[in-house]
Steps between C-alpha positions, in 0.01 A plus 500: 500500500150585619604868543662512150188345350282756675716789373494359148123472505469860624735622225304311237178629653613862485646450156170351389304783657734752341477330160121474523480863611730603219297305245181641648646849475604437141147390415316765706725806459421556128131525586551713812730748328345480149333840516809669642726339241271585205465856627879539518550349153252747349660783698843409364362478146337841526796669666787338313365443147400752234361232268179299483513169693240226456454136611218243505523387865738483797583229753711500818692191607816366667505199270512640146862611551580321827609614753425859391161653566398631158219697341446355152339713229359277224493606130708804587513794256703821530491774237807698401585861567459782247514495203401132516225527763253313274729198460584226751840503666449172692242225469547193721316191610589600856703760683541429872628740766677355803386655830738562790313322785646714782383819325158338464477423874680794655556772239290802413516398135568181313841449338533311171838326488458250212349494151416181309408517130364202305446462121529871426522695175710811558502747209748785538476779244703817444406746226736699275512786752616263777167494690441157655191314621663365819493827698199385702650539851439831674818635655484688833503872438723609789775360709296583813219278381744216442623516861161540668301253298459148634575331171280210396748370238811337652578236240751226575413250230365497144414173330380469139394169344432397138457852367559695180659843458489710181715816499453736207698827514449722196745762631796259507361270225555210740253214526520176695266212585536273802300177516485248785641753749580374852640748752584511870631824650589569865607814682365778716320685224356752746837672540609786279816308408504121514661191347268279298605133479330332205473171320338500158417243238374565148378230262509726192666839457471712185692828464459734202665834431368721222274208409796270431520177706814453709395223736208269428357213706786497753491334842639712783596419860622782720630566853493876557594752766366847427540812714185709468473868593131591508554871558713550189347212300844347459594133451852364545552146373778382729518123447302344221580156368296412193477179307361542148449147375852357568685834506604647835487880497602758759278807507577816697391857470284788605165636383358836610166651408534861388226758459466437126699183446761264647863486600664165423831337578476131409778240468419159356790263461611142478866396521676183383168348403469196283427601139228237476329631816518853363302406190221346709399858590452591133165510310320170427634454146853484643391230743390284206838558339677428830346153528696392191816698570810418701623818667814541708688797637460768763330834480480831686202731465460847647207734441467839670224759475577824680345846506170685506204417282266800458283461193366858501856643486627236257756383758607134494763290683818356351505132402826302501537137394817290523510141376787251484539140380823313571620187321156423361399185317187473281381189322146474368351158435840323521655685205832364371646852507426659838591857592794513741701770674198732497590822680287810528557826686251777429401814693208718397402838643179689425512843673151633581357196316568694178591267210672791322758507781560124518859382554589146391837359603540151359848434635512150365290247312694197387431137423654202325347217304774259393724705272236769459503807719333835570654791691350844539494806720286810463486827688230748403352813658176661390299449181465812281851607602706198598856425603590158358789259557425159347698196395359183342703198389321182399532192285204282569275241339147636549348156454702355788434809714129467432503136611702567814277788611173343389365829362126431481299512177796592281761308301827673409791381289808655348856599586522845655838675507524848649783731595368841604631792700334837564604780734391858531200729512177459304321832442303521178424870531872586519594241238716299742530122472723257695824394339401161360656203326263208460466200276206260511486185290221242491533189287223257402252662734166336572194621694180313575227567756189311606280765344574406141582158355778610263836654602702794371809332352832577340552814706835647399631824645832680499469843658764749605457818703791740528558845641852624574431867578197468728266704277192424293670609180768234552250217567494218244263201486551235234299181454634283218335265454176485696259237380248240608244267347139474607228286345731427207553870425856632542545857630824688427600829661839668465548833677791739524422797726743771603517857629178498705515879525455517122395142439665340200325180398534215254224245550393207285192298587332223307245239591143418597391513861162393632461713813202299622697177511826641632309682775356169613853371549537746787149598606262331736227282360165661438633827356428578137757717326514505124731650248703430188815671375679439172818700451760551229681815600834672474525820703822701491575859598521728801271719707636838395462431127139396555438798729651760265349360181817364342302209360749418223739376770245251633462147373165378627325252273275199535150397601329423827165328509304481824162359599301506824764684702407675825675834548521616863594860576504714815289761324193282442296302755411222255704288261522602136448189286665498157297244308696527177784709370765481230785745551763580241820673610670743268774711652334701777142415408280210590208485260192301588199399296163357603592526865208362705481564873258520790496664840224389732179554303673722243621383157754654264615446141810700411741570218807721515851511639704550816836675500793511744388170654840371606595825668157505669549149639863538600493846657288656772497823301429338163192635321278274292389676184245388250194564290214269422133477433262290699142385479287370782150369542495586871730678748429501872712797609422446870710182492812706428474678835786411733437312824678489837489151656507450878572151618298398802602170659220271602504302825675163492309214655599143566355377172572791272812682400548874493393692196487856379202701391544781250321818591531734200449875498462696175742736337524721192612382157880514496679626188857360483749786463729312260255472211488710184215346304245616246177307456224542246206310640147386436285344770141386458428538871686641804382476860653753736385599849131454429514640144444298183671645194418356158682518167797677650765624256803710555871541549677435826855596592708387797816690581686581823216357708245729329202365305366729227177432314446687175197527272321225684138437421248264647131444550366559853131460586411539134700820458811565293782618723846630406774540755862603546662414831819451697550270798794442735518301821690673783493206742325161505199674657496840330490624140452825307279548194420780256244460226279681256172334420239588242165323485214593272141463608476224757190408692521655848282235664707216354822675604377534857401133515811353333792734574615507863714814463208690343275405794760626746574829324147578380283359774225756423433319171342204677146575370590694188425407140644633178817532295842631609813581304835536670831667417714494813857504625573331832810405691570372849608210714377138517492286815586130536159405355569707187231744615544881481586682822245782480697775681784452248285554190563804283313559177278713278273466203151523357200283566219544250150381586210454260138410567570447870218417740568523874266300722504550874805726489503630856669830423227612257228363728643710784505811275140432396394467862685815610367715213152338494535421129400137447600525134865485604471137606629232261641744239544407133792663320558506127872587465766638736881523479645492850861599550659379821831433670612268779757570769544421870193275504282789368317525166468864394213577261540802274190712449247340266134562431208314350124514488213267573128536577529879451777536761852616412745378770863615508735284708861520621696382802667191639413148612732259673554142389333383820181693414528834689338792317599864474292630208382847401187508286302777338152378422367705208120507523256470209442625249843638397711452814555874537395479861711252692517355847853460644555172686778343704503116514710331767484172692555184298340315212278299736397797716535827307431825682365797301511864605351792307720802452859587431639401838872512426570439866319167477690417183843569657410297808395207283818520295712482816307197619533327165872560477 
């Protein structure tokens, strides 16, 4: 016993000594090795990172992340890689690096085998070209270096606590936010290929694609095994069990980084899941609905994303989505008529993420509700050209269906009976339409939303669609009757449409409709849309009779009164507001009187008629004809310039939702090609591209996309101007113009100060005074800012000057200096007619002569629109100019160079340079 006691005491003694020594080492070692550790950390940062790293202070301890010896960097900040080097990639309360103790004691360099991250904000960004901010790690340049280097990074563990990640990829239009992120990853991360075992927990997950939310505020728990290949930047997701709220999901796949994009092969699926659990993974509004809804049934879900994504080459992967519901049961808020026998089987394919190639295969959608039922199947390929095979059979009480589903913010009633079949190809260009036989009947329909207190009632509809030959000319659509009542006003519409290749129509419409109020039935609160329509119309005829002028065969009569209607068209960037208009239909004409409208700041009052309206509305090739007069107090022509909007998604944070910002670039005024209109107009004031035109009068014609202005007169800078012109846009950013302008006696100083184009084309007139008359032809091209492209200008004409005084004109000052005749400075000219032409960015001056202060100069030559000079001058000396001095003037308007003599060699050299 004494011996056992002695042994026990010795063991305890040595254990105590060992423990004390170990504790002493743990306390002392950080101080002993502090300099070495800090030196190695800085060395690693300099050698391995190509981004700016910053932190407030560092501390070394065994106890912050016991039992690991860690170097903690407080208030850690790491910038991103180009092109985001001025933005932070990571900011964290602390990032700690675990030190391998054996490498500290015995190695030549220190190995980091663990990383601990606390309360971090990680912002990952990828621009439209696929350049990311996370490329901060410097890869070894050669395989030899990889073998010889004693690596300082041999990670075995990564731990992240209470952090946030924001991923914003403009190239893939994918955005996600992760809040409350907890992560633990283990594996030998120093190897080229390794398995990473991970556990992750997310308090809130938001995923958006093309700025549309798909998952919002979801909880996620995950056990993951990922094979990582560092050399090829490849990730293989071998075993990944996710739990999104209550839904268990299996996730497998592969992700490879390519030179300019990614290669993806993802599979996300859940099998035989509970239908109720499936809906817990949906957006928050569905969760609210789910709390009041009894859901039963099983579901399968399979999503695959496979292929390359290379934004620069417009290459995208294929997306496939399969979804099934078996024997479903839905009952919202304990409805007396639940939905039973709900079955759904749908497969969707989107090759290359191109919606024009989408394939929808709805194999089955069926449900029962007592004696009511709905059965449908749809197969469709493509959009503009589509192969269709659809079948719909339903007899259902919409009121009971609405109660069973609990459709939010809407109340539906009515008996819907449908029997529809369609099969075949849809191709509008070739005039092909699926063989169709459909009948839709709605009795005692009723619609009410939370946005407006009163419902749309007494909705009655019997519509038939038939097509037995599979062509547009065999298509027939009949709605008799179609009616509803809103705010006590009944609306009646009967329509009989056939032969859509040569549309034959018989339409009757009568009633009063307040657009403002009916819009509120559907629209969100806070929007203000006004409008009033009163109709009593009977339109009967066909396209060909209207097109070929056989107006006696048409039967179009009635009136249409509208007020405060917004007209939106692809050709104009702003809405055209019709404040008031009374239209009377008579055969092919629609006459209007006292038509008041506005567009932005512009106002219009018009009288006249439109012709061929129905053909224009019903056919892509229909031409709208008409003639009218209009008066305006003010027209802002710049507002008619087209715009190209680019949607830039903003970053989503925890408290704000994603939004889009419109970035608009300008474009030329677009003339619709299907207009044949004649306008006789008067405008008190027109603003256009820096010009202010007053008391404008003239005739304007639009035909085949060409605008022609005839006998137009206006007042510009106090001068009467007449003009004839043509204008035609070639693209949204390019247009052609051709005009003749005549202006009598305008003040040159005022023109220079107020007319931008004059300043650009006659920059030498900056300090001139006097009167100019102009008779000029000019044609050329306009850019997206409706400004002339100088090299494209071609023109000729006469500029007459009278009582002109040139002050500080550098060309004459240079001549005075070269010839030692001070009298040539600041010349005063009584009257000159200068003929010139413009081509290839060069203004050519024909020979002209004048006299001042006893001198008789004769000038000819060229000057470019950017100010380069190539002028020949003969300076006739007093008293009669018989004796003259030949001069060559080169250089530019700001630095003219004068040579005496007929140096043709100098002239040719200057011409070559100017061209």
